[in-house]
TORVO-790062 format. One record per atom (N, C-alpha, C): residue number from 1; residue in one letter; atom name; x, y, z. Coordinates in steps of 0.2 Angstrom, whole numbers, plus 5000, padded with zeros to 4 digits. Atoms other than C-alpha are relative to their C-alpha. Layout:
N
   k r  a   c1   c2   c3
 NUM a CA    X    Y    Z
...
This chain:
181
   k r  a   c1   c2   c3
   1 l  N 4994 5000 5005
   1 l CA 5086 5821 4925
   1 l  C 5004 5006 5002
   2 n  N 4996 4995 4999
   2 n CA 5101 5831 4928
   2 n  C 5002 5004 4993
   3 p  N 4999 4997 5006
   3 p CA 5103 5844 4914
   3 p  C 5007 5000 4998
   4 r  N 4993 5000 5002
   4 r CA 5122 5844 4915
   4 r  C 5002 4993 4998
   5 r  N 4998 5007 5002
   5 r CA 5122 5825 4912
   5 r  C 4996 4998 4994
   6 p  N 5005 5001 5006
   6 p CA 5116 5822 4894
   6 p  C 4999 4992 5000
   7 t  N 5002 5006 5000
   7 t CA 5107 5806 4891
   7 t  C 5004 4997 4994
   8 v  N 4996 5003 5005
   8 v CA 5118 5794 4881
   8 v  C 4997 4993 4999
   9 s  N 5001 5007 5002
   9 s CA 5113 5778 4872
   9 s  C 5006 4996 4997
  10 l  N 4994 5004 5003
  10 l CA 5125 5764 4868
  10 l  C 5000 4998 4993
  11 g  N 5000 5001 5007
  11 g CA 5119 5763 4851
  11 g  C 4999 4993 4997
  12 i  N 5002 5007 5001
  12 i CA 5112 5745 4851
  12 i  C 4995 5000 4995
  13 d  N 5006 5000 5005
  13 d CA 5102 5741 4835
  13 d  C 4995 4994 5003
  14 w  N 5005 5005 4997
  14 w CA 5087 5733 4843
  14 w  C 4996 4997 4995
  15 s  N 5004 5003 5006
  15 s CA 5080 5728 4826
  15 s  C 5003 4993 4999
  16 d  N 4997 5007 5000
  16 d CA 5092 5713 4827
  16 d  C 4997 4996 5006
  17 e  N 5003 5003 4995
  17 e CA 5082 5701 4838
  17 e  C 5005 4996 5005
  18 t  N 4996 5004 4996
  18 t CA 5097 5691 4844
  18 t  C 5007 5003 5000
  19 p  N 4994 4997 5000
  19 p CA 5112 5703 4847
  19 p  C 5005 4995 5004
  20 s  N 4996 5005 4998
  20 s CA 5127 5691 4850
  20 s  C 5004 5003 5007
  21 g  N 4997 4999 4994
  21 g CA 5136 5691 4867
  21 g  C 5007 5004 4998
  22 a  N 4994 4997 5002
  22 a CA 5152 5695 4858
  22 a  C 4999 5007 4997
  23 g  N 5001 4993 5002
  23 g CA 5145 5710 4849
  23 g  C 4998 5005 5005
  24 l  N 5001 4996 4994
  24 l CA 5138 5717 4865
  24 l  C 5006 5002 5004
  25 r  N 4994 4999 4996
  25 r CA 5155 5714 4874
  25 r  C 5004 5005 4996
  26 e  N 4996 4996 5004
  26 e CA 5164 5723 4859
  26 e  C 4997 5007 5000
  27 l  N 5003 4994 4999
  27 l CA 5151 5737 4860
  27 l  C 5002 5004 5006
  28 v  N 4999 4997 4994
  28 v CA 5154 5740 4878
  28 v  C 5007 5002 5001
  29 e  N 4993 4998 4999
  29 e CA 5173 5739 4877
  29 e  C 5002 5006 4996
  30 n  N 4999 4995 5005
  30 n CA 5173 5751 4862
  30 n  C 4998 5007 5003
  31 e  N 5003 4994 4997
  31 e CA 5162 5764 4871
  31 e  C 5004 5002 5006
  32 s  N 4996 4998 4994
  32 s CA 5172 5763 4887
  32 s  C 5006 5002 4998
  33 a  N 4994 4997 5002
  33 a CA 5188 5765 4878
  33 a  C 5000 5007 4997
  34 s  N 5000 4993 5003
  34 s CA 5183 5780 4868
  34 s  C 4998 5005 5006
  35 a  N 5001 4995 4995
  35 a CA 5176 5788 4884
  35 a  C 5006 5001 5004
  36 l  N 4994 4999 4996
  36 l CA 5192 5785 4894
  36 l  C 5005 5004 4996
  37 g  N 4995 4996 5004
  37 g CA 5202 5792 4879
  37 g  C 4998 5007 5000
  38 i  N 5002 4993 4999
  38 i CA 5192 5808 4880
  38 i  C 5002 5003 5007
  39 l  N 4998 4998 4993
  39 l CA 5195 5809 4899
  39 l  C 5008 5001 5000
  40 c  N 4993 4999 5000
  40 c CA 5214 5807 4896
  40 c  C 5002 5006 4996
  41 a  N 4999 4994 5005
  41 a CA 5213 5820 4882
  41 a  C 4999 5007 5004
  42 v  N 5001 4994 4996
  42 v CA 5205 5832 4894
  42 v  C 5005 5002 5006
  43 m  N 4994 4999 4995
  43 m CA 5218 5829 4908
  43 m  C 5006 5003 4997
  44 r  N 4994 4998 5003
  44 r CA 5232 5832 4896
  44 r  C 4999 5007 4996
  45 w  N 5000 4994 5004
  45 w CA 5226 5846 4884
  45 w  C 4995 5005 5002
  46 g  N 5005 4996 4997
  46 g CA 5211 5853 4893
  46 g  C 4994 5002 4996
  47 s  N 5006 4999 5004
  47 s CA 5198 5854 4879
  47 s  C 4995 4995 5003
  48 d  N 5005 5004 4997
  48 d CA 5183 5848 4888
  48 d  C 4993 5000 4997
  49 d  N 5007 4999 5003
  49 d CA 5169 5851 4876
  49 d  C 4996 4993 4999
  50 r  N 5003 5006 5000
  50 r CA 5166 5832 4875
  50 r  C 4999 4996 5006
  51 i  N 4999 5004 4994
  51 i CA 5169 5827 4893
  51 i  C 4993 4998 5003
  52 e  N 5006 5002 4997
  52 e CA 5151 5827 4899
  52 e  C 4996 4994 4996
  53 a  N 5003 5005 5004
  53 a CA 5145 5816 4884
  53 a  C 5004 4993 5002
  54 a  N 4996 5006 4998
  54 a CA 5160 5804 4889
  54 a  C 4998 4997 5007
  55 l  N 5002 5002 4993
  55 l CA 5155 5804 4907
  55 l  C 4993 4996 5000
  56 a  N 5007 5003 5001
  56 a CA 5137 5800 4902
  56 a  C 5000 4993 4997
  57 k  N 4999 5007 5003
  57 k CA 5143 5786 4891
  57 k  C 5002 4995 5005
  58 l  N 4998 5005 4995
  58 l CA 5152 5778 4906
  58 l  C 4995 4998 5004
  59 t  N 5006 5001 4996
  59 t CA 5137 5780 4916
  59 t  C 4995 4995 4997
  60 a  N 5004 5005 5003
  60 a CA 5127 5771 4903
  60 a  C 5002 4993 4999
  61 v  N 4997 5007 5000
  61 v CA 5139 5757 4902
  61 v  C 4999 4997 5006
  62 s  N 5002 5003 4994
  62 s CA 5137 5754 4920
  62 s  C 4993 4998 5001
  63 k  N 5007 5002 5000
  63 k CA 5119 5754 4919
  63 k  C 4998 4994 4996
  64 f  N 5000 5006 5005
  64 f CA 5120 5742 4904
  64 f  C 5002 4994 5004
  65 m  N 4997 5006 4996
  65 m CA 5131 5730 4915
  65 m  C 4996 4998 5005
  66 l  N 5004 5003 4995
  66 l CA 5117 5728 4927
  66 l  C 4996 4994 4998
  67 n  N 5004 5006 5003
  67 n CA 5109 5716 4915
  67 n  C 5004 4994 4999
  68 g  N 4996 5005 5001
  68 g CA 5124 5705 4915
  68 g  C 5000 4995 5005
  69 h  N 5000 5005 4995
  69 h CA 5127 5689 4924
  69 h  C 5005 5001 5005
  70 d  N 4994 4999 4995
  70 d CA 5143 5695 4933
  70 d  C 4999 5006 5003
  71 r  N 5002 4994 4996
  71 r CA 5138 5707 4946
  71 r  C 5006 5004 5001
  72 y  N 4994 4996 4999
  72 y CA 5156 5712 4948
  72 y  C 5002 5005 4994
  73 s  N 4999 4996 5006
  73 s CA 5157 5719 4930
  73 s  C 4996 5006 5001
  74 w  N 5004 4994 4999
  74 w CA 5143 5731 4935
  74 w  C 5003 5004 5005
  75 l  N 4997 4996 4995
  75 l CA 5152 5736 4950
  75 l  C 5006 5004 4998
  76 l  N 4994 4997 5003
  76 l CA 5168 5739 4941
  76 l  C 4998 5006 4995
  77 a  N 5002 4995 5005
  77 a CA 5159 5749 4927
  77 a  C 4998 5006 5004
  78 r  N 5002 4994 4995
  78 r CA 5151 5760 4941
  78 r  C 5005 5003 5003
  79 l  N 4994 4997 4997
  79 l CA 5167 5763 4949
  79 l  C 5004 5004 4995
  80 v  N 4997 4996 5005
  80 v CA 5175 5768 4933
  80 v  C 4997 5007 4998
  81 a  N 5004 4994 5002
  81 a CA 5161 5780 4929
  81 a  C 5001 5005 5006
  82 e  N 5000 4995 4994
  82 e CA 5161 5788 4947
  82 e  C 5007 5003 5001
  83 t  N 4993 4998 5000
  83 t CA 5180 5789 4947
  83 t  C 5002 5005 4995
  84 s  N 4999 4996 5006
  84 s CA 5181 5797 4930
  84 s  C 4997 5007 5002
  85 r  N 5004 4994 4998
  85 r CA 5168 5810 4936
  85 r  C 5004 5004 5005
  86 t  N 4996 4997 4994
  86 t CA 5178 5814 4952
  86 t  C 5007 5003 4997
  87 f  N 4994 4998 5003
  87 f CA 5194 5815 4941
  87 f  C 4999 5007 4997
  88 v  N 5002 4994 5004
  88 v CA 5186 5828 4930
  88 v  C 4999 5006 5005
  89 e  N 5002 4995 4995
  89 e CA 5179 5838 4945
  89 e  C 5006 5003 5004
  90 t  N 4995 4998 4996
  90 t CA 5195 5838 4955
  90 t  C 5007 5001 4996
  91 s  N 4993 4999 5004
  91 s CA 5208 5841 4941
  91 s  C 5003 5006 5001
  92 l  N 4996 4994 4999
  92 l CA 5222 5853 4943
  92 l  C 4998 5005 4994
  93 r  N 5001 4995 5005
  93 r CA 5218 5860 4926
  93 r  C 4993 5004 5001
  94 r  N 5006 4996 4999
  94 r CA 5200 5864 4931
  94 r  C 5001 5005 5006
  95 a  N 4999 4995 4994
  95 a CA 5206 5872 4948
  95 a  C 5004 5006 4997
  96 l  N 4996 4994 5002
  96 l CA 5217 5883 4938
  96 l  C 4997 5004 4993
  97 v  N 5003 4997 5006
  97 v CA 5205 5888 4924
  97 v  C 5000 5008 5000
  98 w  N 5000 4993 4999
  98 w CA 5205 5906 4931
  98 w  C 5006 5003 4999
  99 l  N 4994 4997 5000
  99 l CA 5223 5909 4931
  99 l  C 5003 5003 4994
 100 p  N 4997 4997 5006
 100 p CA 5228 5912 4913
 100 p  C 4997 5007 4998
 101 a  N 5003 4993 5001
 101 a CA 5216 5927 4912
 101 a  C 5003 5005 5004
 102 e  N 4996 4995 4996
 102 e CA 5226 5935 4926
 102 e  C 5007 5001 4998
 103 l  N 4993 5000 5001
 103 l CA 5243 5933 4918
 103 l  C 5001 5003 4993
 104 d  N 4998 4997 5007
 104 d CA 5252 5941 4903
 104 d  C 5000 4994 4995
 105 e  N 5000 5005 5005
 105 e CA 5253 5931 4887
 105 e  C 5005 4994 5001
 106 s  N 4995 5005 4998
 106 s CA 5269 5922 4892
 106 s  C 4998 4996 5006
 107 g  N 5002 5004 4994
 107 g CA 5261 5917 4908
 107 g  C 4995 4995 4999
 108 g  N 5005 5005 5003
 108 g CA 5247 5908 4899
 108 g  C 5003 4994 4998
 109 v  N 4996 5006 5003
 109 v CA 5260 5898 4890
 109 v  C 5003 4996 5006
 110 a  N 4997 5003 4995
 110 a CA 5269 5895 4906
 110 a  C 4995 4995 5004
 111 v  N 5005 5004 4996
 111 v CA 5253 5888 4915
 111 v  C 4999 4994 4996
 112 e  N 5002 5006 5004
 112 e CA 5249 5877 4900
 112 e  C 5006 4995 5000
 113 r  N 4994 5004 4999
 113 r CA 5267 5870 4901
 113 r  C 5000 4996 5007
 114 y  N 5000 5002 4993
 114 y CA 5266 5868 4920
 114 y  C 4994 4994 5000
 115 l  N 5006 5005 5000
 115 l CA 5249 5858 4917
 115 l  C 5002 4994 4996
 116 r  N 4998 5006 5004
 116 r CA 5256 5847 4904
 116 r  C 5006 4996 5003
 117 q  N 4995 5003 4997
 117 q CA 5272 5843 4914
 117 q  C 4997 4996 5006
 118 a  N 5004 5003 4994
 118 a CA 5260 5839 4929
 118 a  C 4997 4993 4997
 119 y  N 5003 5006 5003
 119 y CA 5251 5827 4917
 119 y  C 5005 4994 4999
 120 q  N 4995 5005 5001
 120 q CA 5267 5818 4912
 120 q  C 5003 4997 5007
 121 a  N 4998 5002 4993
 121 a CA 5272 5817 4931
 121 a  C 4994 4996 5004
 122 c  N 5005 5003 4997
 122 c CA 5255 5809 4934
 122 c  C 4997 5004 5006
 123 k  N 5002 4995 4995
 123 k CA 5250 5824 4945
 123 k  C 4994 5004 4997
 124 t  N 5006 4996 5003
 124 t CA 5233 5829 4937
 124 t  C 4995 5002 5005
 125 q  N 5005 4999 4995
 125 q CA 5223 5830 4953
 125 q  C 5002 5005 5005
 126 a  N 4999 4996 4995
 126 a CA 5221 5844 4965
 126 a  C 4997 4998 5006
 127 w  N 5003 5003 4994
 127 w CA 5219 5837 4982
 127 w  C 4997 5006 5004
 128 p  N 5004 4995 4996
 128 p CA 5208 5846 4995
 128 p  C 5004 5006 5003
 129 s  N 4996 4995 4997
 129 s CA 5222 5855 5003
 129 s  C 5002 5005 4995
 130 q  N 4998 4996 5006
 130 q CA 5228 5861 4986
 130 q  C 4994 5004 4997
 131 q  N 5005 4997 5002
 131 q CA 5211 5866 4981
 131 q  C 4998 5007 5004
 132 r  N 5001 4995 4996
 132 r CA 5209 5877 4996
 132 r  C 5006 5005 4999
 133 g  N 4994 4995 5002
 133 g CA 5227 5885 4993
 133 g  C 4999 5003 4994
 134 i  N 5001 4997 5007
 134 i CA 5223 5888 4975
 134 i  C 4994 5005 5000
 135 e  N 5006 4995 4999
 135 e CA 5206 5897 4980
 135 e  C 5003 5006 5004
 136 r  N 4997 4994 4996
 136 r CA 5216 5908 4992
 136 r  C 5005 5004 4995
 137 l  N 4996 4996 5005
 137 l CA 5228 5912 4978
 137 l  C 4996 5004 4996
 138 r  N 5004 4996 5005
 138 r CA 5214 5917 4967
 138 r  C 4997 5006 5004
 139 e  N 5003 4994 4996
 139 e CA 5207 5929 4981
 139 e  C 5005 5005 5000
 140 g  N 4995 4995 5000
 140 g CA 5224 5937 4981
 140 g  C 5002 5003 5006
 141 e  N 4998 4998 4994
 141 e CA 5226 5939 4999
 141 e  C 5006 4996 5003
 142 s  N 4995 5004 4997
 142 s CA 5241 5933 5010
 142 s  C 4996 4994 5004
 143 f  N 5003 5006 4997
 143 f CA 5238 5916 5018
 143 f  C 5006 4995 5002
 144 v  N 4996 5005 4998
 144 v CA 5247 5902 5027
 144 v  C 4997 4993 4999
 145 l  N 5002 5007 5001
 145 l CA 5245 5884 5021
 145 l  C 5004 4995 5004
 146 c  N 4997 5005 4995
 146 c CA 5249 5872 5035
 146 c  C 4997 4993 4999
 147 t  N 5003 5007 5001
 147 t CA 5246 5854 5030
 147 t  C 5006 4995 5001
 148 p  N 4995 5005 4999
 148 p CA 5255 5838 5033
 148 p  C 5005 4999 4993
 149 t  N 4996 5001 5006
 149 t CA 5270 5833 5022
 149 t  C 4997 4995 4995
 150 g  N 5003 5004 5006
 150 g CA 5265 5826 5005
 150 g  C 4993 5002 4998
 151 s  N 5007 4998 5001
 151 s CA 5249 5835 5005
 151 s  C 4999 5005 4994
 152 g  N 5001 4996 5006
 152 g CA 5253 5847 4990
 152 g  C 5002 5007 5001
 153 k  N 4998 4993 4998
 153 k CA 5260 5863 4998
 153 k  C 5005 5002 4994
 154 t  N 4995 4998 5006
 154 t CA 5274 5863 4984
 154 t  C 4996 5002 4994
 155 t  N 5004 4999 5006
 155 t CA 5261 5863 4970
 155 t  C 4997 5007 5001
 156 v  N 5003 4994 4999
 156 v CA 5252 5878 4978
 156 v  C 5006 5006 5000
 157 a  N 4994 4995 5000
 157 a CA 5269 5887 4980
 157 a  C 5002 5001 4993
 158 e  N 4999 4999 5007
 158 e CA 5273 5884 4962
 158 e  C 4995 5004 4996
 159 i  N 5005 4996 5003
 159 i CA 5257 5891 4956
 159 i  C 5000 5007 5002
 160 a  N 5000 4993 4997
 160 a CA 5259 5906 4967
 160 a  C 5006 5003 4996
 161 i  N 4995 4997 5004
 161 i CA 5276 5909 4958
 161 i  C 4998 5001 4993
 162 l  N 5003 4998 5007
 162 l CA 5268 5908 4941
 162 l  C 4996 5006 5000
 163 q  N 5004 4994 4999
 163 q CA 5255 5920 4947
 163 q  C 5003 5006 5001
 164 r  N 4997 4994 4999
 164 r CA 5267 5932 4953
 164 r  C 5005 5002 4994
 165 l  N 4996 4998 5006
 165 l CA 5280 5931 4939
 165 l  C 4997 5003 4994
 166 f  N 5003 4998 5006
 166 f CA 5268 5933 4925
 166 f  C 4994 5004 5001
 167 s  N 5006 4996 4998
 167 s CA 5255 5944 4933
 167 s  C 4999 5006 4994
 168 a  N 5001 4995 5005
 168 a CA 5247 5955 4919
 168 a  C 4999 5007 5004
 169 a  N 5000 4993 4996
 169 a CA 5244 5969 4933
 169 a  C 5007 5003 5001
 170 e  N 4994 4997 4998
 170 e CA 5262 5970 4937
 170 e  C 5003 5002 4993
 171 a  N 4998 4998 5006
 171 a CA 5266 5971 4918
 171 a  C 4998 5007 4998
 172 e  N 5003 4994 5002
 172 e CA 5255 5986 4916
 172 e  C 5002 5006 5005
 173 s  N 4998 4995 4995
 173 s CA 5262 5995 4932
 173 s  C 5005 5005 4997
 174 a  N 4996 4994 5002
 174 a CA 5270 6012 4930
 174 a  C 5007 4999 5002
 175 f  N 4993 5001 4998
 175 f CA 5285 6006 4940
 175 f  C 5002 4993 4997
 176 q  N 4998 5006 5003
 176 q CA 5295 5993 4931
 176 q  C 5005 4996 5004
 177 i  N 4996 5004 4995
 177 i CA 5301 5983 4946
 177 i  C 4999 4993 4998
 178 a  N 5001 5007 5001
 178 a CA 5304 5965 4943
 178 a  C 4996 4997 5006
 179 p  N 5004 5003 4995
 179 p CA 5292 5954 4952
 179 p  C 5004 4996 5006
 180 l  N 4997 5003 4995
 180 l CA 5297 5947 4969
 180 l  C 4996 4994 5002
 181 v  N 5003 5006 4998
 181 v CA 5294 5929 4973
 181 v  C 5004 4997 5006
């Protein structure tokens, strides 16, 4: 058992000897919809205190679907569960969790607005090249990011701008020089 993945039951009342097919279908639909709702909320607002339970619920649904007559339903449920987990692990919000602590108060607000606008533009994922660029920004050293067109260089540059404009270290500097970007 993986301690990070809580065990989740779908809440079937097994005292009823003949749960109806419609009742089971409704249960699976409701559980899946609520878990996907939590996933969307995490992508939009960032509060991830319930995401592990939601991901475990999607995994439980996929395991439950193994018992069905339609093998493609299991496959679809499994793909949804794995895709959801990947979305959480590669989210732009998760990649930038360190940034607000390095910024002044208005910088934290700016990062949150940036992430919400990214959500509205359907750009919630950090691609591998972006993850590497963001990690280099975190290290604070100069670097060059050379990747193909459309691979996310502009996003990394935008984050670098936010990091530089709202740097808490710059705000505390004895020299009141405006940040250069």
